[in-house]
C-alpha positions as a printed Julia matrix, in Angstrom:
98×3 Matrix{Float64}:
  0.0    0.0     0.0
  2.82   2.38    0.89
  4.52   1.7    -2.45
  1.28   2.37   -4.31
  0.89   5.76   -2.58
  4.51   6.7    -3.23
  4.15   5.73   -6.89
  0.96   7.8    -7.2
  2.76  10.78   -5.69
  5.62  10.43   -8.17
  3.15  10.24  -11.07
  1.43  13.43   -9.89
  4.76  15.29   -9.56
  5.94  14.12  -12.98
  2.59  15.06  -14.5
  2.71  18.55  -13.0
  6.27  19.03  -14.22
  5.24  18.0   -17.72
  2.34  20.45  -17.72
  4.65  23.23  -16.57
  7.14  22.35  -19.29
  4.44  22.38  -21.98
  3.25  25.77  -20.74
  6.8   27.15  -20.83
  7.3   25.8   -24.35
  4.03  27.41  -25.46
  5.09  30.77  -24.05
  8.49  30.48  -25.72
  6.89  29.58  -29.05
  4.58  32.6   -28.76
  7.54  34.88  -28.09
  9.39  33.5   -31.12
  6.35  33.97  -33.36
  5.83  37.46  -32.01
  9.44  38.46  -32.71
  9.21  36.96  -36.2
  6.0   38.85  -37.04
  7.51  42.06  -35.66
 10.52  41.62  -37.94
  8.19  41.01  -40.88
  6.31  44.22  -40.08
  9.55  46.2   -39.91
 10.72  44.67  -43.19
  7.43  45.53  -44.86
  7.62  49.12  -43.59
 11.17  49.34  -44.94
  9.96  48.09  -48.34
  7.33  50.83  -48.31
 10.08  53.42  -47.91
  9.9   54.19  -44.21
 13.03  55.73  -42.74
 15.65  53.2   -41.59
 16.48  55.49  -38.65
 12.89  55.22  -37.42
 12.73  51.48  -38.0
 16.03  50.86  -36.2
 14.33  52.05  -33.0
 11.94  49.08  -33.11
 13.37  46.33  -30.89
 11.58  43.15  -31.95
 13.53  41.03  -29.48
 12.91  43.36  -26.55
  9.16  43.65  -27.0
  8.36  40.13  -28.09
  6.75  39.24  -24.77
  4.75  42.47  -24.68
  2.6   41.78  -27.74
  0.91  38.63  -28.93
  1.52  37.32  -32.45
 -2.04  38.34  -33.41
 -1.14  41.99  -32.71
  1.77  41.84  -35.13
 -0.38  40.01  -37.69
 -2.79  42.95  -37.46
  0.09  45.38  -38.04
  1.26  43.42  -41.09
 -2.27  43.31  -42.51
 -2.67  47.07  -41.98
  0.64  47.77  -43.74
 -0.32  45.51  -46.64
 -3.72  47.18  -46.94
 -2.26  50.7   -47.11
  1.25  51.08  -48.56
  1.38  54.7   -47.34
  0.69  53.77  -43.71
  3.75  54.02  -41.48
  4.63  51.33  -38.97
  3.87  53.5   -35.95
  0.41  54.39  -37.31
 -0.32  50.74  -38.07
  0.77  49.79  -34.55
 -1.48  52.46  -33.01
 -4.39  51.28  -35.14
 -3.92  47.68  -34.0
 -3.19  48.68  -30.41
 -6.66  50.22  -30.21
 -8.14  46.76  -30.84
 -5.56  44.87  -28.78
């Protein structure tokens, strides 16, 4: 009986550790996607002729955990919809719905 209880406790601990690991991996994946979408948005703005000096101020690695990938997807869609829209304006537009 004691062995059965100890085994059950080990299973619970291992299960909780696995859930925590999956959660951490999900958060890391979201940060990677977010940084990637941010870089795509900056690249698109650069293609539209936005100033490199302005775009160099955007730190996609530093703000990756601040914005979800869906936010950056919104920014990319806004930039694609209006080639004259600047990155900052697209971000403000999407931030209003964020």
